[in-house]
C-alpha positions in Angstrom: -136.7 -53.9 43.7 -133.6 -53.2 42.1 -130.9 -50.9 43.3 -130.6 -49.6 39.1 -134.4 -48.5 39.7 -134.0 -45.9 42.4 -132.5 -42.9 40.2 -135.9 -43.1 38.3 -138.0 -42.0 41.7 -138.7 -38.4 42.1 -141.5 -38.4 44.9 -142.4 -35.3 45.2 -143.2 -35.1 49.0 -139.2 -35.3 49.1 -139.2 -31.9 47.5 -136.7 -33.8 44.9 -133.6 -35.0 47.4 -131.1 -37.6 46.0 -132.8 -41.1 47.4 -129.6 -43.6 48.0 -130.9 -47.1 48.8 -130.2 -49.4 52.0 -130.7 -53.8 51.9 -131.8 -55.5 55.3 -132.6 -58.6 53.2 -131.9 -58.9 49.3 -132.5 -62.1 46.8 -130.5 -62.3 43.9 -130.6 -58.6 42.7 -134.0 -57.8 44.4 -134.2 -55.9 48.0 -137.1 -57.5 49.4 -136.8 -55.3 53.1 -134.6 -52.1 52.8 -135.1 -48.4 52.7 -134.7 -45.3 50.0 -132.8 -42.6 52.4 -133.1 -38.8 51.6 -129.7 -36.6 53.3 -132.0 -35.3 55.7 -132.8 -38.2 57.4 -136.3 -39.2 56.0 -136.8 -42.5 54.3 -138.9 -44.3 52.4 -139.5 -48.2 53.0 -138.7 -51.5 51.0 -141.7 -54.2 51.8 -141.7 -56.8 50.1 -140.1 -56.0 47.3 -142.2 -53.0 46.9 -140.9 -49.7 47.5 -143.9 -47.2 49.5 -144.4 -43.9 48.5 -147.6 -43.6 50.4 -147.8 -41.0 52.9 -150.7 -40.3 55.7 -153.7 -42.3 56.0 -152.8 -44.2 53.0 -149.9 -45.5 55.0 -149.5 -48.6 56.1 -147.8 -48.3 60.3 -144.7 -48.5 60.0 -144.0 -48.5 63.7 -142.9 -52.0 63.9 -140.7 -51.8 60.7 -138.9 -48.2 61.7 -138.6 -50.5 65.6 -136.6 -53.6 64.1 -134.8 -51.2 61.6 -133.7 -48.2 64.7 -134.9 -46.0 61.9 -136.4 -42.5 63.3 -140.4 -42.6 62.4 -143.0 -40.1 62.1 -146.6 -40.0 60.4 -146.8 -37.1 57.4 -149.9 -36.1 56.2 -151.6 -37.1 52.8 -153.4 -34.5 49.9 -156.5 -33.6 51.3 -158.9 -36.5 49.4 -156.7 -39.1 50.5 -159.2 -40.6 53.9 -161.6 -41.1 50.6 -159.7 -42.6 48.7 -157.9 -44.8 51.5 -161.8 -46.4 51.7 -161.5 -47.4 48.0 -158.4 -49.4 48.5 -160.0 -51.7 50.7 -161.6 -53.1 47.7 -158.9 -53.8 45.7 -156.4 -54.8 48.6 -158.9 -57.4 49.4 -159.2 -58.2 45.7 -155.9 -58.5 44.3 -155.0 -60.6 47.4 -157.4 -63.4 46.4 -157.0 -62.9 43.0 -153.5 -63.1 42.5 -153.3 -65.4 39.6 -155.8 -63.4 37.6 -155.1 -62.9 33.6 -152.3 -65.5 33.9 -154.6 -68.3 33.0 -154.0 -68.6 29.2 -158.6 -69.0 28.8 -157.7 -65.5 30.7 -155.3 -64.2 28.1 -157.5 -65.0 25.1 -160.3 -62.9 26.2 -158.2 -60.0 27.7 -156.0 -59.4 24.9 -158.4 -59.6 22.4 -160.2 -57.2 24.4 -157.0 -55.2 24.7 -156.9 -54.8 21.0 -160.5 -54.1 20.6 -159.6 -51.1 22.7 -156.7 -49.7 21.3 -157.8 -50.0 17.6 -155.8 -53.4 16.9 -156.0 -56.0 15.2 -154.9 -58.6 16.6 -152.2 -59.6 19.3 -148.9 -59.1 17.3 -150.0 -56.0 16.4 -150.5 -55.6 20.1 -146.6 -56.7 20.8 -146.0 -54.5 18.4 -147.2 -51.7 20.0 -145.7 -52.0 23.0 -142.6 -53.7 21.6 -141.7 -49.6 20.5 -142.1 -48.8 24.0 -138.4 -47.2 25.9 -140.3 -46.5 29.5 -144.1 -47.3 30.3 -146.3 -46.9 33.3 -148.9 -48.8 34.2 -151.3 -47.2 37.1 -153.3 -49.9 38.6 -151.7 -53.4 37.8 -154.0 -55.1 39.9 -152.5 -59.0 39.6 -149.6 -57.3 37.1 -150.4 -59.7 34.2 -150.7 -57.0 31.9 -147.3 -55.0 33.4 -145.9 -58.5 32.8 -147.1 -58.6 29.1 -145.7 -55.4 28.4 -141.8 -56.3 29.9 -141.8 -59.4 27.9 -142.7 -57.1 24.8 -140.4 -54.6 25.1 -136.3 -53.5 25.5 -137.8 -50.9 27.6 -138.2 -49.9 32.0 -142.3 -51.1 32.9 -143.2 -49.2 36.2 -146.4 -50.5 37.7 -147.9 -48.3 40.7 -150.4 -49.4 42.6 -151.9 -47.5 45.6 -153.6 -50.7 47.5 -152.0 -54.1 48.2 -152.0 -55.4 44.9 -148.4 -53.6 44.5 -147.3 -57.1 46.4 -149.2 -59.4 44.2 -147.8 -57.7 40.8 -144.5 -57.8 42.6 -144.7 -61.5 43.1 -146.1 -62.0 39.3 -143.5 -60.0 37.7 -139.9 -60.3 40.1 -138.4 -62.3 37.3 -138.4 -59.4 35.0 -134.9 -57.5 34.8 -136.9 -54.3 33.0 -140.3 -54.4 35.6 -139.7 -52.6 38.9 -143.1 -52.0 41.0 -143.9 -49.3 43.5 -146.9 -48.8 45.8 -147.7 -44.6 45.6 -150.6 -42.8 44.6 -151.4 -42.2 41.2 -152.4 -38.5 42.3 -148.3 -38.0 43.4 -146.7 -40.4 41.2 -143.0 -40.7 42.3 -141.5 -39.7 38.9 -140.8 -36.5 37.5 -143.3 -34.8 34.6 -143.0 -36.3 31.2 -141.3 -39.3 32.3 -142.9 -41.6 30.0 -143.3 -42.5 26.3 -146.9 -44.7 26.9 -149.1 -45.3 30.1 -152.0 -46.8 31.2 -154.7 -47.0 33.1 -157.4 -49.2 32.4 -160.6 -49.4 34.2 -158.9 -47.3 37.1 -159.2 -43.6 37.3 -163.1 -43.7 37.7 -162.2 -45.3 41.2 -160.6 -42.2 42.6 -162.4 -38.9 43.7 -161.6 -37.2 41.3 -161.4 -38.8 37.3 -160.6 -35.4 35.5 -158.5 -34.9 38.3 -156.4 -38.1 37.5 -156.4 -38.2 34.1 -154.7 -34.8 34.2 -152.2 -36.1 37.2 -151.4 -39.0 34.4 -150.6 -36.7 31.4 -147.9 -34.2 32.7 -146.1 -37.8 33.0 -146.3 -38.5 29.8 -143.7 -37.2 27.8 -144.0 -35.1 24.4 -145.0 -37.7 21.2 -145.8 -40.3 24.1 -149.1 -42.2 24.3 -151.9 -42.3 27.1 -154.6 -45.1 27.8 -157.1 -44.8 30.2 -160.8 -46.3 30.4 -162.8 -45.3 32.4 -167.2 -46.0 33.0 -169.9 -44.7 30.5 -172.6 -43.5 31.3 -175.1 -46.3 31.0 -178.8 -45.6 30.4 -181.7 -44.6 33.0 -182.7 -48.0 34.0 -179.1 -49.4 34.5 -177.6 -46.3 36.5 -180.9 -46.7 38.8 -180.5 -50.2 39.7 -176.1 -49.4 39.8 -176.5 -46.9 42.2 -179.2 -49.0 44.6 -177.1 -51.7 44.2 -174.4 -49.8 45.4 -175.5 -48.2 48.3 -176.4 -51.6 50.0 -173.8 -53.5 48.4 -170.9 -50.8 49.8 -170.8 -50.4 53.3 -170.2 -54.4 53.3 -167.0 -55.8 54.4 -166.1 -57.5 51.2 -166.8 -60.9 52.2 -170.4 -59.9 53.3 -170.4 -58.1 49.0 -168.6 -61.4 47.3 -171.4 -63.1 48.6 -173.8 -61.0 47.9 -173.0 -60.9 44.5 -173.7 -64.4 43.8 -177.5 -63.9 43.1 -176.4 -61.3 40.2 -173.6 -63.5 39.4 -176.0 -66.6 39.0 -178.3 -64.8 37.2 -175.7 -63.7 34.6 -174.7 -67.4 34.1 -178.6 -68.7 34.0 -179.2 -66.0 31.2 -175.8 -66.4 29.4 -176.7 -70.6 29.2 -179.9 -69.7 27.8 -178.3 -68.7 24.1 -181.2 -66.6 23.4 -181.6 -63.4 21.4 -184.3 -61.4 20.1 -184.9 -58.6 17.5 -185.6 -55.6 18.2 -186.7 -53.4 15.8 -186.9 -50.3 17.0 -184.7 -48.6 19.9 -186.2 -47.5 23.2 -183.7 -43.7 22.9 -185.3 -43.4 27.1 -182.9 -46.0 28.5 -180.1 -45.8 26.2 -180.9 -49.2 24.0 -180.4 -49.8 20.0 -182.1 -51.6 17.7 -181.1 -54.8 16.3 -180.3 -58.2 17.5 -179.8 -59.0 21.6 -177.9 -61.6 23.5 -180.5 -61.8 26.2 -177.5 -62.1 29.2 -176.4 -59.1 27.1 -179.1 -57.2 26.7 -180.0 -57.2 30.7 -176.1 -56.6 31.5 -175.7 -53.5 29.5 -179.3 -51.8 30.0 -180.4 -52.9 33.0 -178.1 -54.3 36.0 -174.6 -55.7 35.8 -174.7 -59.5 35.8 -171.5 -60.7 34.9 -171.0 -63.8 32.9 -168.0 -65.3 31.0 -167.7 -69.1 30.8 -163.9 -69.0 29.8 -163.9 -67.5 34.1 -164.8 -70.0 37.0 -167.8 -68.5 38.9 -165.2 -67.0 41.9 -163.8 -64.7 39.3 -166.7 -64.0 37.6 -168.3 -63.3 41.3 -165.2 -61.5 41.3 -165.9 -59.3 38.5 -169.5 -58.0 39.9 -168.2 -57.2 43.2 -165.4 -55.0 41.8 -168.5 -53.4 40.1 -170.3 -52.7 43.2 -168.4 -52.5 46.2 -165.6 -49.9 45.2 -165.6 -46.5 47.2 -165.4 -44.4 44.2 -166.8 -45.5 40.5 -168.1 -42.5 38.5 -169.9 -43.1 35.3 -168.4 -40.0 32.1 -169.8 -39.3 28.9 -167.5 -39.4 25.6 -168.1 -35.5 25.1 -167.4 -35.2 29.3 -164.1 -37.1 28.9 -163.5 -35.0 25.4 -163.9 -32.5 27.1 -161.3 -33.4 29.5 -158.7 -33.7 26.2 -159.4 -30.3 24.5 -158.9 -28.7 28.4 -155.1 -30.4 28.7 -153.9 -29.1 25.1 -154.4 -32.6 23.4 -155.1 -32.5 19.4 -154.8 -36.2 18.4 -156.7 -39.2 20.4 -158.9 -42.1 19.1 -161.9 -43.6 21.2 -162.4 -46.9 20.2 -165.9 -48.9 20.7 -164.2 -51.5 22.9 -167.8 -52.4 24.5 -170.9 -50.5 25.5 -170.3 -49.3 29.4 -166.6 -48.1 28.7 -164.6 -45.5 27.4 -161.7 -46.5 25.8 -159.6 -43.6 24.8 -155.5 -43.7 23.7 -153.9 -39.7 23.0 -151.3 -38.2 22.0 -149.8 -36.1 23.5 -148.7 -33.0 21.2 -144.5 -32.3 20.8 
């Protein structure tokens, strides 16, 4: 974390008190180990380059950190449903500690940025770069490995803040620390340590459905958006009856497992996806099957099963472990809500939004780009 970032932080639990920074260890202009202090003696740790604003059950044990730096230490309280969120954090702390280079491989990027173009309703990567280039302050919630935070910071002259509640924050810092306009924080997006109306672009891609309440998470981030700013979020779409049944059955079995055991359990699904994909087979249905949500038309067999019966992800651009991770990501998190487009658009109307677009990027997600009224 750089000293220049300190003035941007306004954590609600510190009741608007000004923060000063004290560095215990620095590398260049980055503070690797230190604290942010308030006038009344409270402090926020900077650990491995990342200020951590977590409280209560979400916060790691800081007793050794406090003892090492001669700091008074008292446990804090967090929001009521933080314990539920902490269960989901186990999944993503493990995932992004294992897959630190996800999205940084050129093969990954070709697939991922093409997908972002579809999600944003843009024609190509040049348009995507131009989309980010005009931004002055960006917030990404749930950056994972940090590949997209890095991409956005490389495109714009403005500031990019990457916020993650899990250990992914440390992975993101490792992959973005060389960028002078990128700051990583560990925080709960429901208590993001920024003033309302701070950002002209906020992105939460595949994140909000992993909170205890997707709608509440949308509302919390919308408050941080400045008038005229844009907010992109992607949430899981409510799938057909057969897929919903299989998802619930598998998740109920896989979710209680340790991450290691769940990765192993997902291997059969990953192999199924791989072998179906390598068939390179297609079928044509002249009539739809509305009761299962299956449209008429020509279907790739692997995609037909994947979208309508069971998540068995496979993409030849990724190695086996990364493909298996995508299936793990679906079945292990404690929270993984699914929504309808009507439901999501109802949230936006209730927020007073007037302008948004829902882009059909893929059949199992809802991609929303909303502009906040001026």
